C-alpha positions, -999 to +999 in steps of 0.1 A: +612-710-261+625-698-229+598-684-205+601-647-194+615-640-163+593-628-136+591-592-130+603-582-096+580-561-075+592-531-058+584-527-021+563-497-029+543-518-051+541-546-030+530-525+000+503-508-022+490-542-034+487-552+002+469-522+012+446-527-018+439-561-006+435-554+030+416-520+025+399-515-008+384-549-010+367-549+024+355-512+017+342-524-017+324-555-003+311-532+025+298-506-001+283-536-021+266-548+011+254-512+019+241-506-017+222-539-015+208-532+019+194-498+008+179-515-024+161-540-004+151-514+021+137-492-007+121-519-024+103-538+004+097-509+032+100-473+015+083-479-017+054-498-003+052-472+026+053-442+001+027-459-021+005-466+007+009-431+024+002-415-012-029-437-019-045-437+016-036-407+033-019-379+011-043-381-019-075-382+003-061-356+025-055-332-008-089-340-019-105-334+014-085-301+017-094-291-018-129-300-016-139-293+021-115-263+027-102-245-005-131-245-027-154-232+001-128-205+011-126-193-025-163-194-029-169-174+005-140-151-002-156-143-036-193-143-026-191-129+008-161-106+010-150-094-027-184-088-040-196-067-009-163-049-011-171-041-049-205-030-041-193-009-010-167+008-034-192+015-061-215+030-034-189+050-017-178+064-051-212+073-059-219+087-026-186+108-029-197+120-064-232+130-056-228+142-019-193+157-021-180+164-057-210+176-074-221+200-047-185+214-043-184+218-082-216+235-080-206+258-049-173+268-068-193+277-101-217+297-076-185+314-060-171+322-093-206+337-106-206+357-072-171+370-077-177+382-112-211+397-103-192+416-074-167+428-098-193+438-123-212+455-094-181+474-083-175+485-118-211+497-123-215+514-088-180+528-081-155+528-112-181+543-137-199+568-112-163+582-105-155+583-142-186+600-148-181+625-118-147+635-130-157+639-165-188+658-159-188+673-126-154+679-118-137+684-151-159+713-166-154+736-135-118+730-133-117+738-170-138+768-166-118+779-135-085+776-153-098+798-183-110+823-158-078+824-140-057+826-171-079+854-183-078+871-151-040+867-148-038+881-185-063+911-182-062+922-147-035+937-122-046+945-087-085+953-089-092+924-111-073+903-085-092+917-055-126+910-076-113+878-085-105+869-049-139+883-036-156+861-064-136+829-063-137+826-025-174+816-022-170+795-054-141+775-036-159+771-004-187+757-024-164+735-046-146+723-014-179+715+003-193+698-029-161+676-031-163+667+006-199+655+000-188+637-030-161+619-010-185+612+016-210+597-008-184+575-025-172+564+010-206+554+023-213+535-012-180+516-008-190+509+029-221+495+019-208+475-010-181+460+012-206+450+038-227+434+012-199+414-002-189+404+032-222+390+039-227+374+007-191+356+012-200+347+046-234+331+035-217+312+007-188+300+033-215+288+056-234+271+028-201+251+020-194+242+054-228+229+061-226+210+028-192+193+037-204+185+072-237+169+059-218+149+034-191+139+061-221+129+086-240+111+058-207+092+048-201+086+084-238+071+090-234+050+056-202+035+069-217+026+103-246+011+089-225-010+064-203-021+094-236-029+114-257-047+086-228-063+064-193-064+080-203-075+114-226-102+103-202-114+075-174-117+101-197-137+125-205-160+096-171-165+087-162-172+122-189-197+124-179-213+092-142-214+103-152-230+136-174-254+122-155-266+091-120-257+090-112-264+128-128-298+127-110-306+095-078-297+109-084-318+140-093-347+119-064-343+095-041-341+128-058-372+144-052-391+110-015-379+109-011-389+144-027-424+138-011-430+104+022-411+097+036-408+130+032-447+138+050-454+103+078-428+110+085-443+144+085-477+128+108-468+102+129-451+129+130-480+151+137-504+120+167-481+110+181-479+146+177-520+146+191-527+113+214-500+098+229-481+128+243-515+143+256-525+110+272-491+103+286-491+139+302-525+134+316-517+102+331-488+115+346-503+145+356-538+132+368-530+095+373-491+089+391-484+122+416-516+120+424-508+083+431-472+088+453-480+117+471-508+099+476-486+069+491-459+091+513-486+107+525-495+073+532-462+059+550-453+092+571-485+088+580-477+050+587-440+060+561-427+039+543-410+068+559-389+095 
């Protein structure tokens, strides 16, 4: 059998194979070298360093922070802050209820009772006497006078009118004087009642003001005593605890960090600069830049790049 004729390659395919041989193969080899270097670096440097830091630094540091800082702070906040605040809130609520709310409710009930009593007194002392005066004293004379006037008008002409005038003049004066006396008595009674109501309302108002001022001063005294006896010693105790526990612990953590983590990080940085950075710089200058320039010249020669 005759052998098949060799397939002739086009210039573009030949250039593509040449570019692949010149560029892709070195880049692939470079990538494999970088991946192998990364695996070796992770296996022999990063993983041991991470295990060492986790075992001998981070885990003890987390245990120390939880045992020496977090749990004491939680206990101090719950015992020295939250419970006193709860007791303080209950005491203030009880003080407000006993010293302010209950007296105000009692004074409100007293004011309502005084107002009702004043209204009843006005009714008994003013309204009912006026009604009685109008019904018993004023209405019968007016009725009788009306009847007499009607009889005189009906029965008399001139002399009866003169006689009626002579008789009614003293009666009118007496009625007018009696009405004036009655009005004066009513005015005096109303004046006395108004003064009595004013003094009663003023006394109740002064009592309310005194109760409110007393409650306010008592609450202020309680708050001052609370600040003096509880909050100030609590703040000083917390400041002492912070100064003698948290500050030394933070200083120790900073010292341990500066002694362990910082040298390891500096060593890793120096190792990176000594190994990875020169290799990457050499690859970029010796492989990638020449390959890029060669590819550009080939494409320009073939007319595939302007």
